[in-house]
mmCIF entry with sequence, helices, sheets and N, C-alpha, C, O atoms, coordinates in Angstrom:
data_MODEL
# 
_entry.id   MODEL 
# 
_entity.id                         1 
_entity.type                       polymer 
_entity.pdbx_number_of_molecules   1 
# 
_entity_poly.entity_id                      1 
_entity_poly.type                           'polypeptide(L)' 
_entity_poly.nstd_linkage                   no 
_entity_poly.nstd_monomer                   no 
_entity_poly.pdbx_seq_one_letter_code       MIQEQTMLNVADNSGARRVMCIKVLGGSHRRYAGVGDIIKITIKEAIPRW 
_entity_poly.pdbx_seq_one_letter_code_can   MIQEQTMLNVADNSGARRVMCIKVLGGSHRRYAGVGDIIKITIKEAIPRW 
_entity_poly.pdbx_strand_id                 A 
# 
loop_
_entity_poly_seq.entity_id 
_entity_poly_seq.num 
_entity_poly_seq.mon_id 
_entity_poly_seq.hetero 
1 1  MET n 
1 2  ILE n 
1 3  GLN n 
1 4  GLU n 
1 5  GLN n 
1 6  THR n 
1 7  MET n 
1 8  LEU n 
1 9  ASN n 
1 10 VAL n 
1 11 ALA n 
1 12 ASP n 
1 13 ASN n 
1 14 SER n 
1 15 GLY n 
1 16 ALA n 
1 17 ARG n 
1 18 ARG n 
1 19 VAL n 
1 20 MET n 
1 21 CYS n 
1 22 ILE n 
1 23 LYS n 
1 24 VAL n 
1 25 LEU n 
1 26 GLY n 
1 27 GLY n 
1 28 SER n 
1 29 HIS n 
1 30 ARG n 
1 31 ARG n 
1 32 TYR n 
1 33 ALA n 
1 34 GLY n 
1 35 VAL n 
1 36 GLY n 
1 37 ASP n 
1 38 ILE n 
1 39 ILE n 
1 40 LYS n 
1 41 ILE n 
1 42 THR n 
1 43 ILE n 
1 44 LYS n 
1 45 GLU n 
1 46 ALA n 
1 47 ILE n 
1 48 PRO n 
1 49 ARG n 
1 50 TRP n 
# 
_struct_asym.id          A 
_struct_asym.entity_id   1 
# 
_struct_sheet.id               AA1 
_struct_sheet.type             ? 
_struct_sheet.number_strands   3 
_struct_sheet.details          ? 
# 
loop_
_struct_sheet_order.sheet_id 
_struct_sheet_order.range_id_1 
_struct_sheet_order.range_id_2 
_struct_sheet_order.offset 
_struct_sheet_order.sense 
AA1 1 2 ? anti-parallel 
AA1 2 3 ? anti-parallel 
# 
loop_
_struct_sheet_range.sheet_id 
_struct_sheet_range.id 
_struct_sheet_range.beg_label_comp_id 
_struct_sheet_range.beg_label_asym_id 
_struct_sheet_range.beg_label_seq_id 
_struct_sheet_range.pdbx_beg_PDB_ins_code 
_struct_sheet_range.end_label_comp_id 
_struct_sheet_range.end_label_asym_id 
_struct_sheet_range.end_label_seq_id 
_struct_sheet_range.pdbx_end_PDB_ins_code 
_struct_sheet_range.beg_auth_comp_id 
_struct_sheet_range.beg_auth_asym_id 
_struct_sheet_range.beg_auth_seq_id 
_struct_sheet_range.end_auth_comp_id 
_struct_sheet_range.end_auth_asym_id 
_struct_sheet_range.end_auth_seq_id 
AA1 1 MET A 7  ? ASN A 9  ? MET A 7  ASN A 9  
AA1 2 ALA A 16 ? VAL A 24 ? ALA A 16 VAL A 24 
AA1 3 ILE A 39 ? ALA A 46 ? ILE A 39 ALA A 46 
# 
loop_
_atom_site.group_PDB 
_atom_site.id 
_atom_site.type_symbol 
_atom_site.label_atom_id 
_atom_site.label_alt_id 
_atom_site.label_comp_id 
_atom_site.label_asym_id 
_atom_site.label_entity_id 
_atom_site.label_seq_id 
_atom_site.pdbx_PDB_ins_code 
_atom_site.Cartn_x 
_atom_site.Cartn_y 
_atom_site.Cartn_z 
_atom_site.occupancy 
_atom_site.B_iso_or_equiv 
_atom_site.pdbx_formal_charge 
_atom_site.auth_seq_id 
_atom_site.auth_comp_id 
_atom_site.auth_asym_id 
_atom_site.auth_atom_id 
_atom_site.pdbx_PDB_model_num 
ATOM 1   N N  . MET A 1 1  ? -7.314 -9.555  2.252   1.00 0.00 ? 1  MET A N  1 
ATOM 2   C CA . MET A 1 1  ? -6.488 -9.783  1.093   1.00 0.00 ? 1  MET A CA 1 
ATOM 3   C C  . MET A 1 1  ? -6.294 -8.479  0.338   1.00 0.00 ? 1  MET A C  1 
ATOM 4   O O  . MET A 1 1  ? -7.249 -7.732  0.125   1.00 0.00 ? 1  MET A O  1 
ATOM 5   N N  . ILE A 1 2  ? -5.083 -8.208  -0.058  1.00 0.00 ? 2  ILE A N  1 
ATOM 6   C CA . ILE A 1 2  ? -4.726 -6.994  -0.794  1.00 0.00 ? 2  ILE A CA 1 
ATOM 7   C C  . ILE A 1 2  ? -4.191 -7.417  -2.161  1.00 0.00 ? 2  ILE A C  1 
ATOM 8   O O  . ILE A 1 2  ? -3.316 -8.279  -2.250  1.00 0.00 ? 2  ILE A O  1 
ATOM 9   N N  . GLN A 1 3  ? -4.711 -6.818  -3.207  1.00 0.00 ? 3  GLN A N  1 
ATOM 10  C CA . GLN A 1 3  ? -4.204 -7.093  -4.536  1.00 0.00 ? 3  GLN A CA 1 
ATOM 11  C C  . GLN A 1 3  ? -3.812 -5.785  -5.206  1.00 0.00 ? 3  GLN A C  1 
ATOM 12  O O  . GLN A 1 3  ? -4.011 -4.715  -4.632  1.00 0.00 ? 3  GLN A O  1 
ATOM 13  N N  . GLU A 1 4  ? -3.260 -5.856  -6.404  1.00 0.00 ? 4  GLU A N  1 
ATOM 14  C CA . GLU A 1 4  ? -2.843 -4.646  -7.102  1.00 0.00 ? 4  GLU A CA 1 
ATOM 15  C C  . GLU A 1 4  ? -4.046 -3.740  -7.348  1.00 0.00 ? 4  GLU A C  1 
ATOM 16  O O  . GLU A 1 4  ? -5.155 -4.220  -7.585  1.00 0.00 ? 4  GLU A O  1 
ATOM 17  N N  . GLN A 1 5  ? -3.822 -2.432  -7.291  1.00 0.00 ? 5  GLN A N  1 
ATOM 18  C CA . GLN A 1 5  ? -4.834 -1.374  -7.498  1.00 0.00 ? 5  GLN A CA 1 
ATOM 19  C C  . GLN A 1 5  ? -5.754 -1.199  -6.301  1.00 0.00 ? 5  GLN A C  1 
ATOM 20  O O  . GLN A 1 5  ? -6.726 -0.452  -6.400  1.00 0.00 ? 5  GLN A O  1 
ATOM 21  N N  . THR A 1 6  ? -5.492 -1.856  -5.172  1.00 0.00 ? 6  THR A N  1 
ATOM 22  C CA . THR A 1 6  ? -6.297 -1.707  -3.971  1.00 0.00 ? 6  THR A CA 1 
ATOM 23  C C  . THR A 1 6  ? -5.909 -0.386  -3.273  1.00 0.00 ? 6  THR A C  1 
ATOM 24  O O  . THR A 1 6  ? -4.727 -0.106  -3.069  1.00 0.00 ? 6  THR A O  1 
ATOM 25  N N  . MET A 1 7  ? -6.924 0.418   -2.912  1.00 0.00 ? 7  MET A N  1 
ATOM 26  C CA . MET A 1 7  ? -6.701 1.646   -2.165  1.00 0.00 ? 7  MET A CA 1 
ATOM 27  C C  . MET A 1 7  ? -6.767 1.327   -0.678  1.00 0.00 ? 7  MET A C  1 
ATOM 28  O O  . MET A 1 7  ? -7.669 0.619   -0.231  1.00 0.00 ? 7  MET A O  1 
ATOM 29  N N  . LEU A 1 8  ? -5.802 1.854   0.094   1.00 0.00 ? 8  LEU A N  1 
ATOM 30  C CA . LEU A 1 8  ? -5.696 1.543   1.514   1.00 0.00 ? 8  LEU A CA 1 
ATOM 31  C C  . LEU A 1 8  ? -5.605 2.826   2.341   1.00 0.00 ? 8  LEU A C  1 
ATOM 32  O O  . LEU A 1 8  ? -5.019 3.812   1.893   1.00 0.00 ? 8  LEU A O  1 
ATOM 33  N N  . ASN A 1 9  ? -6.171 2.819   3.525   1.00 0.00 ? 9  ASN A N  1 
ATOM 34  C CA . ASN A 1 9  ? -6.017 3.911   4.494   1.00 0.00 ? 9  ASN A CA 1 
ATOM 35  C C  . ASN A 1 9  ? -4.783 3.639   5.338   1.00 0.00 ? 9  ASN A C  1 
ATOM 36  O O  . ASN A 1 9  ? -4.566 2.507   5.772   1.00 0.00 ? 9  ASN A O  1 
ATOM 37  N N  . VAL A 1 10 ? -3.967 4.674   5.576   1.00 0.00 ? 10 VAL A N  1 
ATOM 38  C CA . VAL A 1 10 ? -2.727 4.524   6.322   1.00 0.00 ? 10 VAL A CA 1 
ATOM 39  C C  . VAL A 1 10 ? -2.973 4.818   7.792   1.00 0.00 ? 10 VAL A C  1 
ATOM 40  O O  . VAL A 1 10 ? -3.682 5.768   8.124   1.00 0.00 ? 10 VAL A O  1 
ATOM 41  N N  . ALA A 1 11 ? -2.390 4.004   8.684   1.00 0.00 ? 11 ALA A N  1 
ATOM 42  C CA . ALA A 1 11 ? -2.588 4.176   10.126  1.00 0.00 ? 11 ALA A CA 1 
ATOM 43  C C  . ALA A 1 11 ? -1.256 4.383   10.825  1.00 0.00 ? 11 ALA A C  1 
ATOM 44  O O  . ALA A 1 11 ? -0.922 3.654   11.759  1.00 0.00 ? 11 ALA A O  1 
ATOM 45  N N  . ASP A 1 12 ? -0.491 5.376   10.376  1.00 0.00 ? 12 ASP A N  1 
ATOM 46  C CA . ASP A 1 12 ? 0.742  5.742   11.059  1.00 0.00 ? 12 ASP A CA 1 
ATOM 47  C C  . ASP A 1 12 ? 0.936  7.254   10.978  1.00 0.00 ? 12 ASP A C  1 
ATOM 48  O O  . ASP A 1 12 ? 0.057  7.961   10.484  1.00 0.00 ? 12 ASP A O  1 
ATOM 49  N N  . ASN A 1 13 ? 2.048  7.749   11.444  1.00 0.00 ? 13 ASN A N  1 
ATOM 50  C CA . ASN A 1 13 ? 2.289  9.193   11.470  1.00 0.00 ? 13 ASN A CA 1 
ATOM 51  C C  . ASN A 1 13 ? 3.215  9.662   10.360  1.00 0.00 ? 13 ASN A C  1 
ATOM 52  O O  . ASN A 1 13 ? 3.929  10.647  10.542  1.00 0.00 ? 13 ASN A O  1 
ATOM 53  N N  . SER A 1 14 ? 3.225  8.989   9.218   1.00 0.00 ? 14 SER A N  1 
ATOM 54  C CA . SER A 1 14 ? 4.126  9.356   8.117   1.00 0.00 ? 14 SER A CA 1 
ATOM 55  C C  . SER A 1 14 ? 3.639  10.541  7.318   1.00 0.00 ? 14 SER A C  1 
ATOM 56  O O  . SER A 1 14 ? 4.424  11.146  6.587   1.00 0.00 ? 14 SER A O  1 
ATOM 57  N N  . GLY A 1 15 ? 2.369  10.895  7.431   1.00 0.00 ? 15 GLY A N  1 
ATOM 58  C CA . GLY A 1 15 ? 1.808  12.000  6.678   1.00 0.00 ? 15 GLY A CA 1 
ATOM 59  C C  . GLY A 1 15 ? 0.943  11.535  5.515   1.00 0.00 ? 15 GLY A C  1 
ATOM 60  O O  . GLY A 1 15 ? 0.184  12.328  4.958   1.00 0.00 ? 15 GLY A O  1 
ATOM 61  N N  . ALA A 1 16 ? 1.044  10.269  5.140   1.00 0.00 ? 16 ALA A N  1 
ATOM 62  C CA . ALA A 1 16 ? 0.216  9.732   4.064   1.00 0.00 ? 16 ALA A CA 1 
ATOM 63  C C  . ALA A 1 16 ? -1.159 9.373   4.622   1.00 0.00 ? 16 ALA A C  1 
ATOM 64  O O  . ALA A 1 16 ? -1.267 8.859   5.736   1.00 0.00 ? 16 ALA A O  1 
ATOM 65  N N  . ARG A 1 17 ? -2.199 9.642   3.852   1.00 0.00 ? 17 ARG A N  1 
ATOM 66  C CA . ARG A 1 17 ? -3.559 9.273   4.258   1.00 0.00 ? 17 ARG A CA 1 
ATOM 67  C C  . ARG A 1 17 ? -4.070 8.086   3.474   1.00 0.00 ? 17 ARG A C  1 
ATOM 68  O O  . ARG A 1 17 ? -4.586 7.134   4.058   1.00 0.00 ? 17 ARG A O  1 
ATOM 69  N N  . ARG A 1 18 ? -3.935 8.127   2.151   1.00 0.00 ? 18 ARG A N  1 
ATOM 70  C CA . ARG A 1 18 ? -4.398 7.009   1.301   1.00 0.00 ? 18 ARG A CA 1 
ATOM 71  C C  . ARG A 1 18 ? -3.275 6.604   0.358   1.00 0.00 ? 18 ARG A C  1 
ATOM 72  O O  . ARG A 1 18 ? -2.572 7.450   -0.194  1.00 0.00 ? 18 ARG A O  1 
ATOM 73  N N  . VAL A 1 19 ? -3.119 5.312   0.186   1.00 0.00 ? 19 VAL A N  1 
ATOM 74  C CA . VAL A 1 19 ? -2.103 4.758   -0.711  1.00 0.00 ? 19 VAL A CA 1 
ATOM 75  C C  . VAL A 1 19 ? -2.742 3.717   -1.625  1.00 0.00 ? 19 VAL A C  1 
ATOM 76  O O  . VAL A 1 19 ? -3.827 3.209   -1.341  1.00 0.00 ? 19 VAL A O  1 
ATOM 77  N N  . MET A 1 20 ? -2.063 3.407   -2.716  1.00 0.00 ? 20 MET A N  1 
ATOM 78  C CA . MET A 1 20 ? -2.520 2.385   -3.629  1.00 0.00 ? 20 MET A CA 1 
ATOM 79  C C  . MET A 1 20 ? -1.431 1.327   -3.798  1.00 0.00 ? 20 MET A C  1 
ATOM 80  O O  . MET A 1 20 ? -0.267 1.661   -4.015  1.00 0.00 ? 20 MET A O  1 
ATOM 81  N N  . CYS A 1 21 ? -1.805 0.069   -3.700  1.00 0.00 ? 21 CYS A N  1 
ATOM 82  C CA . CYS A 1 21 ? -0.870 -1.028  -3.887  1.00 0.00 ? 21 CYS A CA 1 
ATOM 83  C C  . CYS A 1 21 ? -0.553 -1.137  -5.382  1.00 0.00 ? 21 CYS A C  1 
ATOM 84  O O  . CYS A 1 21 ? -1.461 -1.237  -6.207  1.00 0.00 ? 21 CYS A O  1 
ATOM 85  N N  . ILE A 1 22 ? 0.738  -1.118  -5.725  1.00 0.00 ? 22 ILE A N  1 
ATOM 86  C CA . ILE A 1 22 ? 1.105  -1.279  -7.138  1.00 0.00 ? 22 ILE A CA 1 
ATOM 87  C C  . ILE A 1 22 ? 1.797  -2.600  -7.412  1.00 0.00 ? 22 ILE A C  1 
ATOM 88  O O  . ILE A 1 22 ? 1.927  -2.992  -8.572  1.00 0.00 ? 22 ILE A O  1 
ATOM 89  N N  . LYS A 1 23 ? 2.245  -3.301  -6.373  1.00 0.00 ? 23 LYS A N  1 
ATOM 90  C CA . LYS A 1 23 ? 2.914  -4.584  -6.570  1.00 0.00 ? 23 LYS A CA 1 
ATOM 91  C C  . LYS A 1 23 ? 2.919  -5.402  -5.297  1.00 0.00 ? 23 LYS A C  1 
ATOM 92  O O  . LYS A 1 23 ? 3.178  -4.864  -4.221  1.00 0.00 ? 23 LYS A O  1 
ATOM 93  N N  . VAL A 1 24 ? 2.638  -6.691  -5.397  1.00 0.00 ? 24 VAL A N  1 
ATOM 94  C CA . VAL A 1 24 ? 2.738  -7.618  -4.277  1.00 0.00 ? 24 VAL A CA 1 
ATOM 95  C C  . VAL A 1 24 ? 4.080  -8.324  -4.424  1.00 0.00 ? 24 VAL A C  1 
ATOM 96  O O  . VAL A 1 24 ? 4.312  -9.003  -5.424  1.00 0.00 ? 24 VAL A O  1 
ATOM 97  N N  . LEU A 1 25 ? 4.964  -8.175  -3.447  1.00 0.00 ? 25 LEU A N  1 
ATOM 98  C CA . LEU A 1 25 ? 6.303  -8.746  -3.535  1.00 0.00 ? 25 LEU A CA 1 
ATOM 99  C C  . LEU A 1 25 ? 6.349  -10.115 -2.899  1.00 0.00 ? 25 LEU A C  1 
ATOM 100 O O  . LEU A 1 25 ? 5.506  -10.457 -2.070  1.00 0.00 ? 25 LEU A O  1 
ATOM 101 N N  . GLY A 1 26 ? 7.348  -10.903 -3.296  1.00 0.00 ? 26 GLY A N  1 
ATOM 102 C CA . GLY A 1 26 ? 7.559  -12.200 -2.663  1.00 0.00 ? 26 GLY A CA 1 
ATOM 103 C C  . GLY A 1 26 ? 7.240  -13.390 -3.558  1.00 0.00 ? 26 GLY A C  1 
ATOM 104 O O  . GLY A 1 26 ? 6.898  -14.454 -3.041  1.00 0.00 ? 26 GLY A O  1 
ATOM 105 N N  . GLY A 1 27 ? 7.335  -13.260 -4.840  1.00 0.00 ? 27 GLY A N  1 
ATOM 106 C CA . GLY A 1 27 ? 7.101  -14.377 -5.745  1.00 0.00 ? 27 GLY A CA 1 
ATOM 107 C C  . GLY A 1 27 ? 6.882  -13.846 -7.147  1.00 0.00 ? 27 GLY A C  1 
ATOM 108 O O  . GLY A 1 27 ? 6.592  -12.663 -7.330  1.00 0.00 ? 27 GLY A O  1 
ATOM 109 N N  . SER A 1 28 ? 7.019  -14.713 -8.137  1.00 0.00 ? 28 SER A N  1 
ATOM 110 C CA . SER A 1 28 ? 6.914  -14.243 -9.507  1.00 0.00 ? 28 SER A CA 1 
ATOM 111 C C  . SER A 1 28 ? 5.484  -13.944 -9.938  1.00 0.00 ? 28 SER A C  1 
ATOM 112 O O  . SER A 1 28 ? 5.257  -13.038 -10.740 1.00 0.00 ? 28 SER A O  1 
ATOM 113 N N  . HIS A 1 29 ? 4.515  -14.695 -9.414  1.00 0.00 ? 29 HIS A N  1 
ATOM 114 C CA . HIS A 1 29 ? 3.122  -14.496 -9.845  1.00 0.00 ? 29 HIS A CA 1 
ATOM 115 C C  . HIS A 1 29 ? 2.170  -14.447 -8.652  1.00 0.00 ? 29 HIS A C  1 
ATOM 116 O O  . HIS A 1 29 ? 1.069  -14.994 -8.712  1.00 0.00 ? 29 HIS A O  1 
ATOM 117 N N  . ARG A 1 30 ? 2.597  -13.785 -7.554  1.00 0.00 ? 30 ARG A N  1 
ATOM 118 C CA . ARG A 1 30 ? 1.689  -13.653 -6.405  1.00 0.00 ? 30 ARG A CA 1 
ATOM 119 C C  . ARG A 1 30 ? 0.598  -12.689 -6.727  1.00 0.00 ? 30 ARG A C  1 
ATOM 120 O O  . ARG A 1 30 ? 0.855  -11.608 -7.259  1.00 0.00 ? 30 ARG A O  1 
ATOM 121 N N  . ARG A 1 31 ? -0.627 -13.060 -6.415  1.00 0.00 ? 31 ARG A N  1 
ATOM 122 C CA . ARG A 1 31 ? -1.778 -12.228 -6.739  1.00 0.00 ? 31 ARG A CA 1 
ATOM 123 C C  . ARG A 1 31 ? -2.268 -11.448 -5.536  1.00 0.00 ? 31 ARG A C  1 
ATOM 124 O O  . ARG A 1 31 ? -2.716 -10.311 -5.688  1.00 0.00 ? 31 ARG A O  1 
ATOM 125 N N  . TYR A 1 32 ? -2.196 -12.025 -4.340  1.00 0.00 ? 32 TYR A N  1 
ATOM 126 C CA . TYR A 1 32 ? -2.738 -11.402 -3.140  1.00 0.00 ? 32 TYR A CA 1 
ATOM 127 C C  . TYR A 1 32 ? -1.664 -11.300 -2.059  1.00 0.00 ? 32 TYR A C  1 
ATOM 128 O O  . TYR A 1 32 ? -0.732 -12.103 -2.005  1.00 0.00 ? 32 TYR A O  1 
ATOM 129 N N  . ALA A 1 33 ? -1.818 -10.299 -1.207  1.00 0.00 ? 33 ALA A N  1 
ATOM 130 C CA . ALA A 1 33 ? -0.958 -10.155 -0.025  1.00 0.00 ? 33 ALA A CA 1 
ATOM 131 C C  . ALA A 1 33 ? -1.845 -10.240 1.208   1.00 0.00 ? 33 ALA A C  1 
ATOM 132 O O  . ALA A 1 33 ? -3.006 -9.833  1.183   1.00 0.00 ? 33 ALA A O  1 
ATOM 133 N N  . GLY A 1 34 ? -1.298 -10.761 2.259   1.00 0.00 ? 34 GLY A N  1 
ATOM 134 C CA . GLY A 1 34 ? -2.024 -10.870 3.514   1.00 0.00 ? 34 GLY A CA 1 
ATOM 135 C C  . GLY A 1 34 ? -1.275 -10.137 4.610   1.00 0.00 ? 34 GLY A C  1 
ATOM 136 O O  . GLY A 1 34 ? -0.394 -9.323  4.332   1.00 0.00 ? 34 GLY A O  1 
ATOM 137 N N  . VAL A 1 35 ? -1.623 -10.425 5.855   1.00 0.00 ? 35 VAL A N  1 
ATOM 138 C CA . VAL A 1 35 ? -0.973 -9.775  6.987   1.00 0.00 ? 35 VAL A CA 1 
ATOM 139 C C  . VAL A 1 35 ? 0.498  -10.207 7.037   1.00 0.00 ? 35 VAL A C  1 
ATOM 140 O O  . VAL A 1 35 ? 0.815  -11.395 6.993   1.00 0.00 ? 35 VAL A O  1 
ATOM 141 N N  . GLY A 1 36 ? 1.388  -9.204  7.130   1.00 0.00 ? 36 GLY A N  1 
ATOM 142 C CA . GLY A 1 36 ? 2.823  -9.482  7.215   1.00 0.00 ? 36 GLY A CA 1 
ATOM 143 C C  . GLY A 1 36 ? 3.541  -9.541  5.886   1.00 0.00 ? 36 GLY A C  1 
ATOM 144 O O  . GLY A 1 36 ? 4.771  -9.593  5.871   1.00 0.00 ? 36 GLY A O  1 
ATOM 145 N N  . ASP A 1 37 ? 2.831  -9.536  4.766   1.00 0.00 ? 37 ASP A N  1 
ATOM 146 C CA . ASP A 1 37 ? 3.466  -9.554  3.464   1.00 0.00 ? 37 ASP A CA 1 
ATOM 147 C C  . ASP A 1 37 ? 3.916  -8.151  3.079   1.00 0.00 ? 37 ASP A C  1 
ATOM 148 O O  . ASP A 1 37 ? 3.373  -7.159  3.568   1.00 0.00 ? 37 ASP A O  1 
ATOM 149 N N  . ILE A 1 38 ? 4.907  -8.075  2.204   1.00 0.00 ? 38 ILE A N  1 
ATOM 150 C CA . ILE A 1 38 ? 5.479  -6.797  1.776   1.00 0.00 ? 38 ILE A CA 1 
ATOM 151 C C  . ILE A 1 38 ? 4.849  -6.426  0.438   1.00 0.00 ? 38 ILE A C  1 
ATOM 152 O O  . ILE A 1 38 ? 4.780  -7.239  -0.483  1.00 0.00 ? 38 ILE A O  1 
ATOM 153 N N  . ILE A 1 39 ? 4.383  -5.153  0.353   1.00 0.00 ? 39 ILE A N  1 
ATOM 154 C CA . ILE A 1 39 ? 3.800  -4.644  -0.897  1.00 0.00 ? 39 ILE A CA 1 
ATOM 155 C C  . ILE A 1 39 ? 4.502  -3.335  -1.239  1.00 0.00 ? 39 ILE A C  1 
ATOM 156 O O  . ILE A 1 39 ? 5.072  -2.671  -0.373  1.00 0.00 ? 39 ILE A O  1 
ATOM 157 N N  . LYS A 1 40 ? 4.448  -2.978  -2.525  1.00 0.00 ? 40 LYS A N  1 
ATOM 158 C CA . LYS A 1 40 ? 4.968  -1.713  -2.998  1.00 0.00 ? 40 LYS A CA 1 
ATOM 159 C C  . LYS A 1 40 ? 3.772  -0.803  -3.217  1.00 0.00 ? 40 LYS A C  1 
ATOM 160 O O  . LYS A 1 40 ? 2.781  -1.210  -3.824  1.00 0.00 ? 40 LYS A O  1 
ATOM 161 N N  . ILE A 1 41 ? 3.860  0.446   -2.718  1.00 0.00 ? 41 ILE A N  1 
ATOM 162 C CA . ILE A 1 41 ? 2.713  1.349   -2.777  1.00 0.00 ? 41 ILE A CA 1 
ATOM 163 C C  . ILE A 1 41 ? 3.112  2.685   -3.380  1.00 0.00 ? 41 ILE A C  1 
ATOM 164 O O  . ILE A 1 41 ? 4.295  3.007   -3.489  1.00 0.00 ? 41 ILE A O  1 
ATOM 165 N N  . THR A 1 42 ? 2.105  3.454   -3.770  1.00 0.00 ? 42 THR A N  1 
ATOM 166 C CA . THR A 1 42 ? 2.288  4.826   -4.153  1.00 0.00 ? 42 THR A CA 1 
ATOM 167 C C  . THR A 1 42 ? 1.321  5.673   -3.343  1.00 0.00 ? 42 THR A C  1 
ATOM 168 O O  . THR A 1 42 ? 0.189  5.252   -3.107  1.00 0.00 ? 42 THR A O  1 
ATOM 169 N N  . ILE A 1 43 ? 1.738  6.852   -2.912  1.00 0.00 ? 43 ILE A N  1 
ATOM 170 C CA . ILE A 1 43 ? 0.910  7.716   -2.084  1.00 0.00 ? 43 ILE A CA 1 
ATOM 171 C C  . ILE A 1 43 ? -0.045 8.512   -2.984  1.00 0.00 ? 43 ILE A C  1 
ATOM 172 O O  . ILE A 1 43 ? 0.394  9.178   -3.922  1.00 0.00 ? 43 ILE A O  1 
ATOM 173 N N  . LYS A 1 44 ? -1.310 8.443   -2.703  1.00 0.00 ? 44 LYS A N  1 
ATOM 174 C CA . LYS A 1 44 ? -2.330 9.144   -3.487  1.00 0.00 ? 44 LYS A CA 1 
ATOM 175 C C  . LYS A 1 44 ? -2.828 10.380  -2.785  1.00 0.00 ? 44 LYS A C  1 
ATOM 176 O O  . LYS A 1 44 ? -3.215 11.342  -3.449  1.00 0.00 ? 44 LYS A O  1 
ATOM 177 N N  . GLU A 1 45 ? -2.834 10.393  -1.462  1.00 0.00 ? 45 GLU A N  1 
ATOM 178 C CA . GLU A 1 45 ? -3.313 11.557  -0.699  1.00 0.00 ? 45 GLU A CA 1 
ATOM 179 C C  . GLU A 1 45 ? -2.431 11.674  0.547   1.00 0.00 ? 45 GLU A C  1 
ATOM 180 O O  . GLU A 1 45 ? -2.155 10.685  1.225   1.00 0.00 ? 45 GLU A O  1 
ATOM 181 N N  . ALA A 1 46 ? -1.990 12.923  0.836   1.00 0.00 ? 46 ALA A N  1 
ATOM 182 C CA . ALA A 1 46 ? -1.110 13.130  1.979   1.00 0.00 ? 46 ALA A CA 1 
ATOM 183 C C  . ALA A 1 46 ? -1.546 14.369  2.735   1.00 0.00 ? 46 ALA A C  1 
ATOM 184 O O  . ALA A 1 46 ? -2.234 15.238  2.199   1.00 0.00 ? 46 ALA A O  1 
ATOM 185 N N  . ILE A 1 47 ? -1.124 14.435  4.013   1.00 0.00 ? 47 ILE A N  1 
ATOM 186 C CA . ILE A 1 47 ? -1.362 15.619  4.853   1.00 0.00 ? 47 ILE A CA 1 
ATOM 187 C C  . ILE A 1 47 ? -0.275 16.618  4.513   1.00 0.00 ? 47 ILE A C  1 
ATOM 188 O O  . ILE A 1 47 ? 0.905  16.269  4.568   1.00 0.00 ? 47 ILE A O  1 
ATOM 189 N N  . PRO A 1 48 ? -0.628 17.862  4.160   1.00 0.00 ? 48 PRO A N  1 
ATOM 190 C CA . PRO A 1 48 ? 0.404  18.846  3.845   1.00 0.00 ? 48 PRO A CA 1 
ATOM 191 C C  . PRO A 1 48 ? 1.245  19.179  5.069   1.00 0.00 ? 48 PRO A C  1 
ATOM 192 O O  . PRO A 1 48 ? 0.721  19.293  6.177   1.00 0.00 ? 48 PRO A O  1 
ATOM 193 N N  . ARG A 1 49 ? 2.554  19.336  4.866   1.00 0.00 ? 49 ARG A N  1 
ATOM 194 C CA . ARG A 1 49 ? 3.475  19.702  5.948   1.00 0.00 ? 49 ARG A CA 1 
ATOM 195 C C  . ARG A 1 49 ? 3.818  21.156  5.795   1.00 0.00 ? 49 ARG A C  1 
ATOM 196 O O  . ARG A 1 49 ? 3.998  21.643  4.679   1.00 0.00 ? 49 ARG A O  1 
ATOM 197 N N  . TRP A 1 50 ? 3.913  21.869  6.925   1.00 0.00 ? 50 TRP A N  1 
ATOM 198 C CA . TRP A 1 50 ? 4.205  23.303  6.899   1.00 0.00 ? 50 TRP A CA 1 
ATOM 199 C C  . TRP A 1 50 ? 5.662  23.534  6.927   1.00 0.00 ? 50 TRP A C  1 
ATOM 200 O O  . TRP A 1 50 ? 6.105  24.682  6.912   1.00 0.00 ? 50 TRP A O  1 
# 
């Protein structure tokens, strides 16, 4: 379960390492997100690009 302010490790090649969930989308008062749900995130740590 993912809720707002949860820190997550990223597992793709986008360059982001850690992100924080700022919003769970898909309803007016949804508290948690599960597998397959859409969340809004902000990047907190990234791999520098040359």
